[in-house]
C-alpha positions in Angstrom: 85.3 76.9 111.8 84.1 79.7 111.9 83.3 82.6 114.6 79.7 83.0 115.5 78.1 86.4 114.2 78.0 89.0 116.2 74.8 90.5 118.2 72.6 93.5 116.4 73.4 95.3 119.6 73.4 99.5 119.1 77.4 99.6 120.2 77.8 96.7 117.1 75.4 99.3 114.6 77.3 102.2 116.0 80.7 100.4 115.0 79.3 99.6 111.7 78.5 103.1 111.0 81.5 104.3 111.6 83.7 101.8 109.5 80.9 102.8 106.7 81.8 106.4 107.1 85.7 105.9 107.3 85.9 103.6 104.6 83.0 104.2 102.0 86.0 105.9 100.2 87.7 103.0 99.6 85.1 100.6 98.4 84.4 100.1 94.4 86.4 99.2 91.2 90.3 100.2 91.6 89.2 103.1 89.0 87.3 104.5 91.5 89.5 104.0 94.8 92.4 105.6 92.4 90.9 108.4 91.1 89.8 109.2 94.9 93.6 108.7 95.9 95.1 110.4 92.8 92.5 113.7 93.7 93.5 113.8 97.4 97.5 113.8 96.5 96.3 116.6 93.7 94.5 118.9 96.4 98.0 118.7 98.5 100.1 119.1 95.7 97.9 122.1 94.1 98.1 123.6 98.0 101.9 123.5 98.4 102.3 125.2 94.7 99.8 127.3 94.1 100.0 129.3 97.6 103.6 129.5 97.0 103.1 131.1 93.6 100.5 133.1 94.5 102.4 134.7 97.7 105.1 135.7 95.0 102.7 137.0 93.0 100.6 138.7 95.2 102.2 138.5 98.1 99.9 139.6 100.6 98.7 136.6 102.5 95.3 137.5 104.0 94.1 137.8 100.4 95.8 134.4 99.4 94.1 133.0 102.6 90.3 134.3 102.1 90.3 133.5 98.3 91.3 129.9 99.1 88.7 129.6 102.2 85.9 131.6 99.9 86.9 128.6 97.0 86.8 125.6 99.9 83.4 127.0 101.4 81.5 127.6 98.5 82.4 123.8 97.4 81.5 123.1 101.3 77.9 125.0 100.4 77.3 123.5 97.1 78.0 119.8 98.3 75.5 120.4 101.6 72.6 121.9 99.0 72.9 119.5 96.0 74.2 116.4 96.8 71.8 113.6 98.4 72.7 110.3 100.5 75.3 108.5 98.1 77.5 111.2 96.7 78.7 110.5 92.7 82.1 110.1 92.0 82.7 113.7 91.1 81.5 114.9 94.8 83.6 112.4 95.7 86.5 113.6 93.8 85.8 117.0 94.9 85.9 116.8 98.5 89.4 114.7 98.4 90.4 117.9 96.5 89.0 119.9 98.9 90.7 117.8 102.0 94.2 117.8 100.4 93.9 121.4 100.1 93.3 122.1 103.5 95.9 119.7 104.6 98.4 121.0 102.5 97.4 124.7 103.5 97.9 123.8 107.1 100.7 122.2 106.9 102.2 125.1 104.5 100.8 127.6 107.7 102.9 125.1 110.3 106.0 125.4 107.8 106.2 129.1 107.6 105.4 129.6 111.4 102.0 131.9 110.7 
């Protein structure tokens, strides 16, 4: 016996829209899902290693943070201007790379105590 369908209320539509927003990156083929997850992990890995490398080479924390902030803002600005409703795979990969990078930087900041 199947359960009865949900009524089309505003709350049910809101729940469906939130689920679509949260799980949009997990839809599609296994290739798309794996690339999206790999982009997230590569962004995190890059943040952990590149910040340590840049801090060792340059030595100025504010300069490194400013460069990373400018790169992230550039990607955000380009995406909002160029992408329509459904982003292509490249934009999803850039978004996940950016999210992994920001998460890695925040985690690194907590580890450094700043």
